[in-house]
C-alpha positions in Angstrom: 28.8 -68.2 -61.4 26.8 -65.5 -58.5 25.3 -68.7 -56.5 22.0 -67.3 -57.3 19.1 -69.7 -56.8 17.4 -68.5 -59.6 18.4 -65.5 -62.6 16.7 -62.0 -63.1 14.1 -61.1 -65.2 15.4 -61.6 -69.1 15.6 -58.4 -71.3 13.3 -60.5 -73.3 10.5 -60.3 -70.6 10.0 -56.7 -69.3 10.6 -54.9 -72.9 14.1 -53.5 -73.1 14.5 -54.3 -76.1 15.7 -50.7 -77.4 18.9 -51.1 -74.7 20.6 -52.5 -77.6 22.2 -51.2 -80.0 21.4 -52.4 -83.5 22.0 -56.4 -84.6 23.0 -57.4 -80.4 21.9 -60.5 -79.0 21.5 -60.5 -75.2 23.6 -63.1 -73.8 21.8 -66.2 -72.5 23.6 -68.7 -70.8 21.6 -71.9 -71.9 22.3 -71.1 -75.6 25.6 -71.9 -75.4 25.4 -74.7 -73.1 25.6 -72.9 -69.7 23.3 -73.1 -66.8 20.8 -70.7 -67.4 21.6 -69.2 -63.5 25.8 -68.9 -64.7 27.3 -65.7 -64.1 31.2 -64.8 -64.9 31.0 -62.2 -62.1 32.9 -62.7 -58.9 30.0 -62.8 -56.3 29.9 -59.6 -54.4 31.1 -60.4 -51.1 34.1 -62.0 -52.8 34.4 -59.2 -54.7 34.3 -56.8 -51.9 36.7 -58.7 -49.4 39.6 -58.4 -52.7 39.0 -55.0 -53.4 39.3 -54.0 -49.4 43.3 -54.0 -50.2 42.6 -51.5 -52.6 40.8 -48.5 -50.4 42.0 -45.0 -51.1 45.4 -44.6 -48.3 45.4 -40.9 -48.7 42.8 -38.6 -46.8 42.1 -36.7 -50.2 39.9 -40.0 -51.6 43.5 -41.0 -53.5 45.4 -44.2 -53.4 48.7 -45.6 -54.6 46.6 -48.3 -56.1 47.5 -47.6 -60.0 50.0 -44.2 -59.8 52.7 -44.1 -61.8 55.2 -41.6 -61.7 57.3 -40.5 -65.0 60.0 -38.1 -65.5 60.7 -36.2 -68.9 63.3 -35.0 -70.3 63.0 -31.0 -72.2 60.4 -31.8 -74.6 58.1 -31.8 -72.2 58.1 -30.2 -68.9 56.3 -31.8 -66.6 56.4 -31.2 -62.6 58.5 -34.5 -61.0 55.5 -34.6 -58.9 53.4 -35.6 -61.3 52.1 -39.1 -60.7 48.7 -41.2 -60.8 49.0 -39.9 -65.3 46.5 -42.1 -67.2 49.1 -43.1 -69.2 52.8 -43.5 -68.9 54.6 -41.0 -71.5 58.3 -42.1 -72.8 60.4 -39.6 -74.8 62.2 -42.0 -77.1 65.8 -41.4 -78.4 65.1 -40.3 -82.6 63.1 -39.3 -83.6 61.5 -36.6 -81.3 58.9 -39.4 -80.5 57.2 -40.2 -78.0 56.0 -44.0 -76.7 52.6 -43.9 -75.3 51.5 -47.0 -72.9 49.2 -48.4 -70.5 48.1 -51.2 -68.8 44.8 -52.2 -67.3 43.2 -55.4 -65.9 40.1 -56.4 -63.5 37.4 -58.7 -62.4 33.9 -59.1 -65.1 31.6 -57.0 -63.6 28.6 -58.5 -66.2 27.2 -61.6 -66.8 27.6 -61.4 -70.4 31.5 -62.2 -71.3 31.4 -60.7 -75.1 30.5 -57.7 -73.2 33.2 -57.9 -70.7 35.4 -58.6 -73.6 34.5 -55.3 -74.9 34.1 -53.3 -71.6 38.1 -54.4 -70.6 39.0 -53.4 -74.7 36.8 -50.2 -73.6 38.9 -49.7 -70.9 42.4 -50.2 -71.6 42.1 -47.5 -74.7 40.5 -44.8 -72.4 43.7 -44.3 -70.8 45.0 -43.5 -74.4 41.9 -41.0 -74.9 42.2 -39.3 -71.8 45.2 -37.9 -73.2 43.6 -36.6 -76.7 45.0 -40.0 -78.9 42.8 -41.2 -81.0 45.4 -43.7 -82.9 46.8 -47.0 -81.0 49.3 -48.8 -83.0 49.2 -51.9 -80.7 47.3 -53.8 -77.9 48.0 -57.1 -76.0 45.3 -58.8 -74.1 45.6 -60.2 -70.4 43.5 -62.9 -70.0 43.1 -64.7 -66.7 41.4 -68.0 -67.0 39.3 -69.6 -63.8 41.0 -73.2 -62.3 37.2 -73.2 -60.5 35.8 -73.4 -64.3 35.1 -76.9 -66.0 36.5 -77.7 -69.1 33.0 -76.8 -70.6 32.7 -73.5 -69.3 35.9 -72.4 -70.4 35.6 -73.2 -73.8 32.2 -71.5 -74.4 32.9 -68.3 -72.1 36.5 -67.5 -73.0 36.3 -67.4 -76.9 33.1 -64.9 -76.3 35.2 -63.2 -74.2 38.7 -62.8 -76.3 36.2 -61.9 -79.4 34.6 -59.3 -77.4 38.3 -57.5 -76.9 38.8 -58.2 -80.1 36.3 -56.6 -82.4 36.3 -53.4 -79.5 40.2 -53.2 -80.5 38.8 -53.0 -84.1 36.2 -50.6 -83.2 39.3 -48.4 -82.1 41.5 -48.6 -85.2 43.5 -51.1 -83.6 44.3 -55.0 -82.8 45.5 -57.5 -80.6 48.9 -58.8 -81.9 49.4 -61.0 -79.0 49.2 -61.3 -75.1 49.7 -63.6 -71.9 47.0 -66.3 -71.0 47.4 -68.0 -67.2 45.4 -70.2 -65.2 44.4 -68.5 -61.8 41.7 -69.0 -58.8 39.8 -66.0 -60.5 38.9 -64.1 -64.3 41.0 -61.9 -64.8 40.8 -59.4 -67.7 42.6 -56.3 -69.1 45.5 -55.5 -71.3 48.5 -53.3 -72.8 47.5 -50.6 -75.4 51.3 -48.5 -77.1 51.2 -45.9 -79.4 54.5 -43.6 -80.7 53.1 -40.3 -81.1 54.6 -36.6 -82.5 53.8 -34.0 -79.7 51.5 -32.5 -81.4 49.1 -35.9 -81.1 48.7 -36.0 -77.2 47.1 -33.0 -74.5 49.5 -33.0 -71.2 47.1 -33.2 -68.4 48.0 -29.6 -66.9 46.7 -27.2 -68.5 43.9 -26.1 -66.8 43.3 -22.5 -65.9 40.7 -20.8 -64.1 37.4 -19.9 -66.2 37.8 -23.6 -67.6 34.7 -25.8 -67.7 34.5 -29.4 -66.4 32.7 -31.8 -69.2 31.8 -35.4 -68.7 31.2 -37.7 -71.5 29.8 -40.4 -69.7 27.0 -40.8 -67.0 27.8 -41.7 -63.5 26.0 -44.9 -61.3 27.4 -47.9 -63.4 28.2 -49.7 -60.4 24.9 -48.9 -58.5 23.4 -50.4 -61.6 24.9 -53.5 -61.6 25.0 -54.6 -57.7 21.3 -53.4 -58.1 21.0 -55.8 -61.0 22.5 -58.8 -58.8 20.0 -57.7 -56.0 17.1 -58.6 -57.3 18.1 -62.8 -56.7 18.8 -61.3 -53.5 15.5 -60.9 -50.9 17.2 -59.0 -48.1 18.9 -56.3 -50.6 16.2 -55.9 -52.8 13.6 -54.9 -50.1 15.7 -52.3 -49.3 15.7 -50.5 -52.9 11.7 -51.9 -54.1 10.1 -48.8 -53.1 12.2 -46.4 -55.5 12.7 -48.3 -58.6 11.5 -51.3 -60.1 12.8 -54.5 -61.4 12.2 -53.1 -65.1 14.1 -50.0 -64.3 16.5 -51.5 -62.5 17.3 -54.1 -66.0 17.0 -51.2 -67.9 19.9 -48.9 -65.9 22.3 -52.7 -65.6 22.1 -52.1 -69.5 23.0 -48.5 -70.0 25.4 -49.1 -67.9 27.0 -52.2 -69.4 26.5 -49.8 -72.9 27.9 -47.1 -71.8 31.0 -49.3 -69.9 31.9 -50.8 -73.6 31.6 -47.1 -75.4 34.9 -46.0 -76.8 35.6 -42.4 -75.3 37.4 -42.0 -78.8 35.5 -39.6 -80.3 35.8 -37.1 -77.1 39.2 -37.8 -77.6 39.7 -36.5 -81.0 37.3 -33.3 -79.6 39.3 -31.9 -77.2 41.9 -31.7 -80.0 39.5 -29.5 -81.8 38.2 -27.4 -78.6 41.5 -26.8 -77.1 40.7 -29.4 -74.4 43.5 -27.9 -71.5 43.5 -31.3 -69.5 41.7 -34.5 -69.3 41.2 -37.9 -67.1 38.9 -40.7 -67.3 36.8 -41.7 -64.4 37.4 -44.6 -63.0 37.8 -47.2 -60.0 38.0 -44.0 -57.8 35.4 -41.8 -58.7 34.4 -38.6 -60.1 35.5 -36.8 -56.9 39.2 -39.3 -56.6 40.0 -38.9 -60.1 39.6 -35.2 -60.0 41.6 -34.5 -57.4 44.1 -36.4 -59.2 43.8 -34.3 -61.8 43.8 -31.0 -59.9 46.9 -32.1 -58.5 48.5 -32.1 -61.6 47.9 -28.8 -63.1 51.1 -26.3 -63.0 48.6 -23.6 -62.1 47.3 -23.1 -59.0 43.9 -23.8 -59.4 40.6 -26.1 -57.8 38.0 -27.5 -59.6 34.7 -27.1 -58.4 32.0 -30.1 -59.3 28.4 -28.4 -59.6 26.5 -31.1 -61.7 26.5 -34.7 -61.5 24.8 -36.8 -64.4 23.6 -40.2 -63.2 21.8 -43.0 -64.9 18.2 -42.5 -64.3 17.3 -44.2 -60.4 20.2 -45.0 -59.2 20.7 -42.0 -57.5 17.9 -43.3 -55.5 19.3 -46.0 -54.6 21.9 -44.8 -53.3 20.1 -43.2 -51.0 17.9 -46.0 -50.1 21.0 -48.2 -49.2 22.2 -45.7 -46.6 24.7 -43.5 -49.0 26.4 -47.4 -49.6 28.3 -46.6 -52.8 28.4 -42.8 -51.8 27.7 -42.0 -55.4 26.7 -38.4 -54.9 30.3 -37.8 -52.8 31.4 -39.0 -55.9 33.7 -41.8 -54.7 31.7 -44.5 -56.0 33.7 -46.9 -58.4 32.9 -46.4 -62.1 34.5 -48.8 -64.8 35.5 -47.7 -68.0 33.7 -44.2 -67.4 33.4 -41.4 -69.5 36.4 -38.4 -69.5 36.8 -35.8 -67.3 38.0 -32.7 -69.9 39.1 -29.3 -69.0 37.9 -26.9 -71.7 37.9 -23.1 -72.2 34.3 -21.6 -71.5 33.7 -20.7 -75.0 34.1 -24.1 -76.3 32.2 -26.5 -73.4 28.9 -25.6 -74.5 30.1 -26.6 -78.6 32.1 -30.0 -77.1 28.9 -30.9 -75.9 26.8 -30.3 -78.6 28.8 -31.8 -80.8 28.9 -34.5 -79.0 25.4 -35.1 -78.4 24.7 -34.5 -82.7 27.0 -37.6 -83.0 25.4 -39.3 -80.4 22.3 -41.5 -80.5 19.7 -43.0 -78.0 18.7 -41.3 -74.7 20.4 -37.8 -73.5 22.3 -37.5 -76.1 24.3 -40.5 -74.9 24.3 -43.5 -77.4 27.0 -45.1 -80.0 30.1 -42.4 -79.2 29.0 -41.3 -75.4 27.5 -37.8 -74.4 28.4 -34.6 -72.5 27.5 -32.7 -70.0 28.9 -29.2 -68.7 29.5 -30.5 -64.6 31.6 -27.7 -63.1 33.9 -24.8 -63.3 37.6 -24.4 -63.1 38.9 -21.7 -60.5 41.9 -20.2 -58.5 42.8 -22.6 -55.3 44.6 -24.9 -54.4 45.2 -27.7 -56.1 41.9 -29.9 -55.2 38.8 -31.0 -56.5 35.5 -30.3 -54.3 31.9 -31.2 -54.9 29.3 -29.0 -53.8 26.8 -29.3 -50.6 23.7 -30.0 -52.8 24.8 -30.8 -56.4 22.2 -30.6 -59.2 21.6 -34.3 -60.0 20.7 -34.9 -63.8 19.0 -38.3 -64.5 20.3 -39.9 -67.6 17.7 -42.1 -68.8 18.8 -45.5 -70.7 18.5 -45.1 -73.9 15.5 -47.8 -75.3 13.7 -46.8 -71.9 10.7 -44.2 -72.7 12.0 -41.1 -71.0 14.7 -41.9 -73.4 12.2 -40.1 -75.8 12.2 -36.9 -74.0 14.1 -34.3 -75.0 17.3 -34.0 -72.9 19.8 -31.1 -73.2 23.5 -32.5 -72.2 25.2 -29.2 -72.4 23.2 -27.3 -69.1 23.5 -25.9 -66.6 25.8 -23.2 -66.8 28.4 -24.4 -64.2 28.7 -20.4 -63.1 25.8 -20.7 -61.5 26.8 -22.6 -58.4 
């Protein structure tokens, strides 16, 4: 529980039902026998202390947390220093096949346990999707049940979280066949995803060439939106941002962040093959710049990634500035959860990729059930690093269902060749 004295306004109270996909009913704790102010999120202060040990320990904005080294045989020629890949690619002994496997877990971010389960599953699968893999053979769920929850809360919250995870797995064309559940001081949710692939089913993240275009398939700002939502009940913090955003806008942004995080990157993974993507990664805990740097270091060619545009959930850039740059959102190091894919595409294919993503989507700015797509930068000759230009263009992405979402929003512009 968050310890707040009263819950924030309900979605119905501000008329943002349009933020929800058809058939979704917002989670109301009191309808499940829980206290109205119930939160399945670790208190913010406690969470920040827990995450302090995961801060990057290298000057370029990346760290050891989550890195993994893989050695490849002749069939997968990759430099020996290629670390930090999204998934482990393990050549099998028979048939020219490879096992691609990944695992991930984290603390709850949102108050709705069903949506938290979906987000956790989407986050795990995203590591496969970042390599252009669209199928998953099996998933396991990892769940830590807090010993501080009473039996009633456990019986109501945990089944919802499990159902959300399983529903997202089914949406991804796979199933959950087992896992591990333990009692722990904190709720932790995550899983393992495994698939056996032929070489043509995945795209190694090391083929970017000068002249490529960088595309991002989800807006940034999820961490800012989640925190701003919690601040509605914290006057000291709310007073810092109330001049740049309304409560209704914060709630809309929170809902947008929640559904963005729960959206699978599967469609984008399939389009990576269609439009000859050269490399990709998913944007999560190290932020856009951290993961872009990580991807740049893996490239066979001497290249650099230059980011010109930042698609951000509407009003989140203003909140970040009002907080004295607390989140480092505009610097590209604000943590994201279950973020979009950062894809390196041939220049002649990038606009087509974005256009098809937009056509397959619904909702705000071409962002809906399968995500969106924005051209955000270019690949040029360089020393395998990434940077954001001094004054990047901020693309405000309106939440689905909001009034601004009904206005036309181009997800394929501007031309990144203009710095």
